[in-house]
C-alpha positions as CSV (number, residue, x, y, z in Angstrom):
1,M,0.0,0.0,0.0
2,S,3.0,2.3,0.3
3,D,3.0,3.0,-3.5
4,I,-0.5,4.3,-3.3
5,V,-1.1,8.0,-2.6
6,I,-4.6,9.3,-1.7
7,R,-5.3,12.9,-2.3
8,E,-8.3,15.2,-2.4
9,A,-9.7,15.8,-5.9
10,Q,-9.3,19.3,-7.4
11,A,-11.5,21.0,-10.0
12,D,-9.0,20.1,-12.7
13,D,-9.7,16.4,-12.0
14,I,-13.2,16.6,-13.5
15,D,-12.3,14.5,-16.6
16,T,-10.6,11.8,-14.4
17,I,-13.7,11.7,-12.1
18,K,-16.0,11.4,-15.1
19,A,-13.9,8.6,-16.5
20,F,-14.0,6.7,-13.2
21,I,-17.8,7.2,-13.1
22,L,-18.2,5.8,-16.6
23,A,-15.9,2.9,-15.8
24,L,-17.8,2.1,-12.6
25,A,-21.2,2.3,-14.5
26,D,-19.8,-0.1,-17.1
27,Y,-18.6,-2.5,-14.4
28,E,-22.0,-2.4,-12.7
29,R,-23.9,-2.8,-16.0
30,L,-25.5,0.6,-15.5
31,S,-23.9,2.7,-18.3
32,H,-27.3,3.6,-19.6
33,E,-28.1,5.4,-16.4
34,V,-25.2,7.9,-16.4
35,K,-26.4,11.5,-16.8
36,A,-23.5,13.3,-15.1
37,D,-21.5,15.6,-17.3
38,R,-18.5,17.9,-16.7
39,A,-20.7,21.0,-15.9
40,T,-22.8,19.2,-13.3
41,L,-19.8,17.5,-11.7
42,A,-18.0,20.9,-11.5
43,R,-21.0,22.6,-10.0
44,Y,-21.8,20.0,-7.4
45,L,-18.3,18.9,-6.5
46,F,-16.4,22.2,-6.7
47,G,-19.0,25.0,-7.0
48,P,-19.9,27.5,-4.3
49,R,-21.8,24.9,-2.3
50,P,-20.2,21.5,-2.8
51,M,-22.5,18.5,-2.3
52,A,-19.9,15.8,-2.2
53,E,-16.2,15.2,-2.0
54,V,-13.8,13.0,-4.0
55,L,-10.6,11.2,-3.1
56,I,-8.3,10.1,-5.9
57,A,-6.0,7.1,-5.5
58,Q,-2.7,7.3,-7.4
59,H,-0.1,4.7,-8.1
60,D,3.2,5.9,-9.5
61,G,1.5,9.3,-10.2
62,V,-1.3,7.8,-12.2
63,A,-4.9,7.9,-11.0
64,V,-6.1,4.3,-10.5
65,G,-9.2,4.8,-8.3
66,F,-11.6,7.2,-6.6
67,A,-14.1,7.5,-3.8
68,L,-17.0,9.9,-3.9
69,F,-18.6,10.6,-0.5
70,F,-20.7,13.1,1.4
71,H,-22.0,13.7,5.0
72,N,-25.2,12.4,6.3
73,F,-26.6,12.7,9.8
74,S,-27.8,10.1,12.3
75,T,-30.6,11.3,14.5
76,F,-30.1,8.4,16.9
77,E,-26.4,9.1,17.3
78,G,-26.9,12.9,17.1
79,R,-23.7,13.1,15.0
80,P,-22.8,13.2,11.3
81,G,-21.7,10.2,9.3
82,L,-19.9,9.7,6.0
83,Y,-21.7,8.0,3.1
84,L,-19.6,6.5,0.4
85,E,-21.6,6.8,-2.8
86,D,-19.0,5.3,-5.1
87,L,-15.7,3.5,-4.7
88,F,-13.9,2.3,-7.9
89,V,-10.5,1.0,-8.7
90,L,-9.4,0.3,-12.3
91,P,-9.4,-3.5,-12.9
92,E,-5.7,-3.5,-13.8
93,A,-4.9,-1.7,-10.5
94,R,-6.8,-4.1,-8.2
95,G,-4.6,-5.8,-5.7
96,L,-2.3,-2.9,-5.3
97,G,-4.1,-1.7,-2.1
98,A,-5.8,1.3,-3.6
99,G,-9.3,0.3,-2.5
100,K,-8.2,-0.3,1.1
101,A,-6.2,2.9,1.1
102,L,-9.3,4.9,0.0
103,L,-11.4,3.3,2.6
104,A,-8.8,3.8,5.3
105,R,-8.6,7.5,4.4
106,L,-12.4,7.7,4.6
107,A,-12.3,6.1,8.0
108,Q,-9.7,8.6,9.1
109,L,-11.8,11.5,7.8
110,A,-14.8,10.1,9.6
111,I,-12.9,10.0,12.9
112,E,-11.3,13.5,12.3
113,R,-14.8,14.9,11.6
114,D,-16.4,13.2,14.7
115,C,-18.6,11.0,12.5
116,A,-20.5,8.1,14.1
117,R,-20.1,5.8,11.1
118,L,-19.0,5.2,7.5
119,E,-21.7,3.6,5.3
120,W,-22.2,2.5,1.8
121,S,-24.2,0.2,-0.4
122,V,-23.0,-2.7,-2.6
123,L,-24.8,-4.5,-5.3
124,D,-25.9,-7.9,-4.1
125,W,-24.3,-9.7,-7.0
126,N,-20.9,-8.1,-6.5
127,A,-19.3,-11.0,-4.6
128,P,-15.7,-9.7,-4.9
129,A,-16.6,-6.3,-3.4
130,I,-18.7,-7.9,-0.7
131,A,-15.8,-10.3,0.3
132,F,-13.4,-7.3,0.2
133,Y,-15.6,-5.3,2.5
134,R,-16.1,-8.2,5.0
135,A,-12.4,-8.6,5.2
136,L,-12.1,-5.0,6.3
137,G,-14.7,-5.5,9.1
138,A,-17.8,-4.2,7.3
139,R,-21.1,-5.8,8.2
140,P,-24.3,-5.9,6.2
141,M,-27.4,-4.1,7.5
142,D,-29.8,-6.9,6.5
143,E,-32.7,-5.4,8.3
144,W,-32.6,-2.2,6.2
145,T,-33.8,-1.9,2.6
146,V,-32.8,1.1,0.4
147,Q,-35.8,3.0,-0.9
148,R,-35.7,5.5,-3.8
149,V,-38.0,8.0,-5.4
150,D,-36.7,9.5,-8.7
151,G,-37.9,10.6,-12.1
152,A,-41.6,11.0,-12.6
153,A,-42.3,9.7,-9.1
154,L,-40.1,12.4,-7.6
155,V,-41.8,15.1,-9.6
156,A,-45.3,13.7,-8.6
157,L,-44.3,13.6,-4.9
158,S,-42.9,17.1,-5.1
159,S,-46.1,18.5,-6.7
160,S,-48.2,17.0,-3.8
161,A,-46.4,19.3,-1.3
162,D,-48.5,22.1,0.3
163,P,-47.3,25.3,-1.4
164,Q,-47.9,27.2,1.8
165,R,-45.2,25.3,3.6
């Protein structure tokens, strides 16, 4: 892991971040769902009110992986947490320690920021990732099911809100 360097992404990393997003989407068989472009990534990652942060893993000066994350909040803990939205390491760089280094840096940030936990989701068919996470001490939250409202359902729900509120 000593050859891996983890650094915070900068605005000039947009093309690298976008390439990692596309590679992750391809790996997860979700390329058809990618809508992110340079402008939206620049706005939401490096604009006046960033919504997420990105770490870049480098090996011999070359970007080989990334982690995109943001803060959430636990009402039960009364403290923030970190939510890892995406973690991806190029297939040819797997086994170098980049994934573990990214997660270790995220854990370090969580502790530095007084976060109660670090959480993420993994596709249930991704056995290599699940095994990797278990080896690091992660545990499944089997009693919880992710829920999502998007697209037309999000618009419909939004339009049902009382305009006086």
